[in-house]
N, C-alpha and C positions, 0 to 999 in steps of 0.2 A: 425194666424200662430203660431206654437209651438215656445216657447222661445228657442233660441240657447244657449246651455250650454257653459260656458267659457272654455278656453283651460286648465285652472288650474284644472278643474274637472277631465278631462281625465288624466292629469299628475299625480294627486294624486291617482286616481284609479289604475294606472299602477305600483305603488310602492308596493313591497312585504310586507312592514310593514302595508299597508292599505288593505291587502287581508284577506279574511276569512281563519282562521286556521282550517283545517278539523279535527285536533286532539282535539279541544276544543269546538266543536259545541254543546256538551251536557252540557255545563256549567250550564245553567239555570234549569236543571232537575237533577242535581247531588247533592250528599251530600257534606257537608263541607270538609270532608277528601278527597273525590274524586276530588273536585275542587283544593285543595292544591296539590294533586299528579300530576294533569295535569299541573299546573303552574311549579312545580318542574321539571317535564320532559322537559318542554320548556327551563327552565333555564340551564339544562344540555347541551343544544345546543350552549350556548354562548361561552364557553371556546374554543371549537374546531374552531369556526368561528374566534375568535381572533387569535388563533394559525396560521391560514392560512394567516394572515396579518403581521406576525412577521418581514419579510424582510422590509416591508414598515415602520413599527414601529421603526426598527433599524435605518433607514434613518432619521426618525424624531428625534430620540435621538441624532444622529450625528450633526444635524442642531442645536439643543438646546445647546449641549456642545460647539460647535464652537461659537455660539452666546454669551454664558455666558463668555467664555474665552476672547472674544473680548470686554467685558464690556456691552453686550446687556442684554435684558430682554425677558421674555416669557409672552405672552398675550393669554389667553383662551377667545374666543368669542362665545357666543351662546344665544339662547332664550329658555325659558321654562326649561324643565328637563336638556337639554344639557347645557344651561348656568349655571344652578346650579351645575352640575358636575364640570364645570371649576372653578367656585368660590370655591367649596369645596376643590379641589386639590390644588389650589393656597393658600388657607388659612392654609392648613395642612403642607406645606413645611417649614415655619419658625420654628415651635416647633420641627419638626422631624429632620431637617437637618441644623438648625442654619442659614438659609438663611435670608437676609434682606427682609422685607415685599414687597419691590418694585420689587424683582427679578421675582416672579411669580404673575401675576395679572389676575383677572377675569373681563371680560367686559360683562355685562348682558343686554340684550334687555329690556328696560323699567327701567333700573337703579336699585339702591339698593333695593327699595321697592319691585320690582318684584322677588327678591330672596325669599322673605317670603310669598308673596301673588301673585297669578297668575294675569297677566295683558294681556287681550286678545288684539290682533292686533298689539302689539309692535314688533313682528317679521317681520312686513312688513315695518318698518321705516328705510329705507336705509340711509336717511340723518343722522339719529341719530347715526348709526354705524360709518359713516365717521367722524362725529364730535367727537365721543368718542375716536377714534384713534388719532385725532388731539390734543385733550385735554391731552392725555397721552404722547404726544410728541414722538410717535412711529417713529423710524428711521431705517436706513439700517442695523444697527447692531442687531436689534431685531428680534424675531420670533413671528408670529401671527398664532395661531392654531384655526381654525374655527371648531365648533362642530354643526352638523346638523343631527339629527336622520333621518329625511326624506330629501332627497337630495336638496330641493329647497329653504330653509329658506333665504329670501331676506336679512335680517339683516346680516347674516353670509357671504353671497356671496358679499355684498357691502363692508364689512370689509376686506375681502381677496383682493378684487379689489383695494381698497385704499392702503392696505399694499404693494401689488405688485408695485403700482405706486410710492410708497416711496422708494422701493428697499429692503424692509424687506423680510426675508425668510417666506414662507407660508406652512402650513400643513392643510389639510382638512380631517376631520374625519366624516364619515357617516355610517349609518347602513343599507344601501341598496347596491346592487351590484355596482361595480365600475362605477361611473357616467361619462358621456361624457360631454365635454365642460367645465369642471372645471379646471381652470388654477391655479395650485398650485405646489410648488416644490415637495411635497409629498402628495399622496392621500391614506388614510387608509380607505378602504371600508369593513366594517365588516358585512357580509351578515347573519343576524340572522334569516331571514325568517319572516313569519307573526307572529304578537304578539298573546298572549293567548286571549287577548281582542282586537278585531280589532282596529288598530290605536293607541292603548295605548302605546306610545313609552317610557313611564316612566318605562316600564317593562324590556324586554330583551335589548332594545336599551340603556336604562339608565345603565343597568348592564355592557353592552359591553363598553360604553364610560368610565365608572369608571375604568374598567380593563385596557383600553388603556392608560388613563391618569396616573394611578398608575405606569404603565410600563415606560412611557415617563419620568416622574419626578424622579422616583426611579433609573432607569438605568442611567439617566443623573447625578444624585448626586453620584452614585457609580463611574462613569467615572471621576468625579471631586474631588474624594478623601474624600467624606463625610462619607464613610463607611470603617471600618476596619474589615476584614473577612466578617461577615454578621451583624455587629453591628453598630448602630448609634453612631458616635463619635463626631458629631458636634451639637448634640441636645442642645436646650436651657433649662436650669434648671429653668424654670419659675414657677414651683409648687413643692410641697413636693414630689409628685410622680416622677416627672422628676429628682429631686435631688437624690432620692434613686435609680432611674434607672441609673443615671450617675455613682454612686458608684458601682452598680452591674456590669456595663459594664467594669469598671476598674478591678474589682475582676476577672471577667471571662477572660479578656484579659491578665492579669498578674499573676493570681493565688495567689494574695496576700490576706491578711485578710481584713475584713470589716473596722477595725480601720485604717489600713495602707492606704487603698483606700480612705477613707474619709479625712484623713490628707493630702494625696498627692493631692487630688482634690482641697483642700483649698489652698495649696501652689502653685498649678498650676493656681490659679485665676479662678477656675471653669471650666477650659478647660479639657475635657475628653481626647482629643488627647495628649495634653501636659503631662497630668498625666501618661498616658500609656507609653509614651516615657521616662519620668523621671524614672519610675519603671524599665522598661525592659532594658534601657541603663545605669541605675545607674548614672544619671546626674541631675544637678540642672535645675530649670525652664529655666534659660537663655539659656543654651546649648540645652535643648529640643526644645525650640522655634526656635533656629538657625537651628537645624537639620530638623525640619518640614518645615521651609522656604526653605531650600535647596532642600527638597523633593517635593516642590509644594503643601504641605499640606497633602500628602499621608503618613499615619502612617507606612505602610509596608516599603515604600522606606526609610523613616527616620530611621527605625530600622536596615536597611541594611547598613546605612552609618557607616564608621569606627569610633569607639570611640576615641575622642581626647586624 
């Protein structure tokens, strides 16, 4: 008797990301430049696919903002490329927006080592996903964002199920058409179509996930007052480059000289927000801090407060 193929075979075969891409079937007989042009044409399809999911992404941002305002945290959960995208976005929030390291966290199937070296089979470890959330102390005030390029990643689905049982808010990000049977508060289904190399979801899917996470974290930080106009004003000056960027932001926001910006930043204790308010309102640090506190940390609102 012929061996019966498992259900997962048919499930994977039905996914668009596992389909043959008719636009790139000539890969193996093309020149280097032709291969690059084909990959680039496929990449151009990602942004429109993300744009079609903007309403869902907006709902995810609202969940994140509400969670952080309530004292919660954001957890990105994934395996392989998807997990690494989550780890990357979480790692970049503290230096960019001055957030504490615990606010955005990545949970990677296979643990820390799997970030740097692929571990096959870890995406199937559902028990590990549940234990990871338990170790992090995930609670009702938190948001768990599951990332799965192909719809079925067991590690991610188990984490979302655990999060729902705890009462946490849940977001599911996938790169296939909107999946059925996924119980999450928000589903973001970015349909990027077949990959340039069949099944290589590190390509268009990875790009789409990076774009979506950039949007979620950046828009959330804008909504929470971490940006003035379109400039980072809560960045952490942990390197000489970031210290000079802080000075430049103050100069651009206030039109003061380099010397004045550097001096005010020092008097403000390294706080770009405080320095901007000090210059534009003509007040000392203490009053600038008070104005920012009254404004909930929003520079623009603080500047609109009447001067004492």
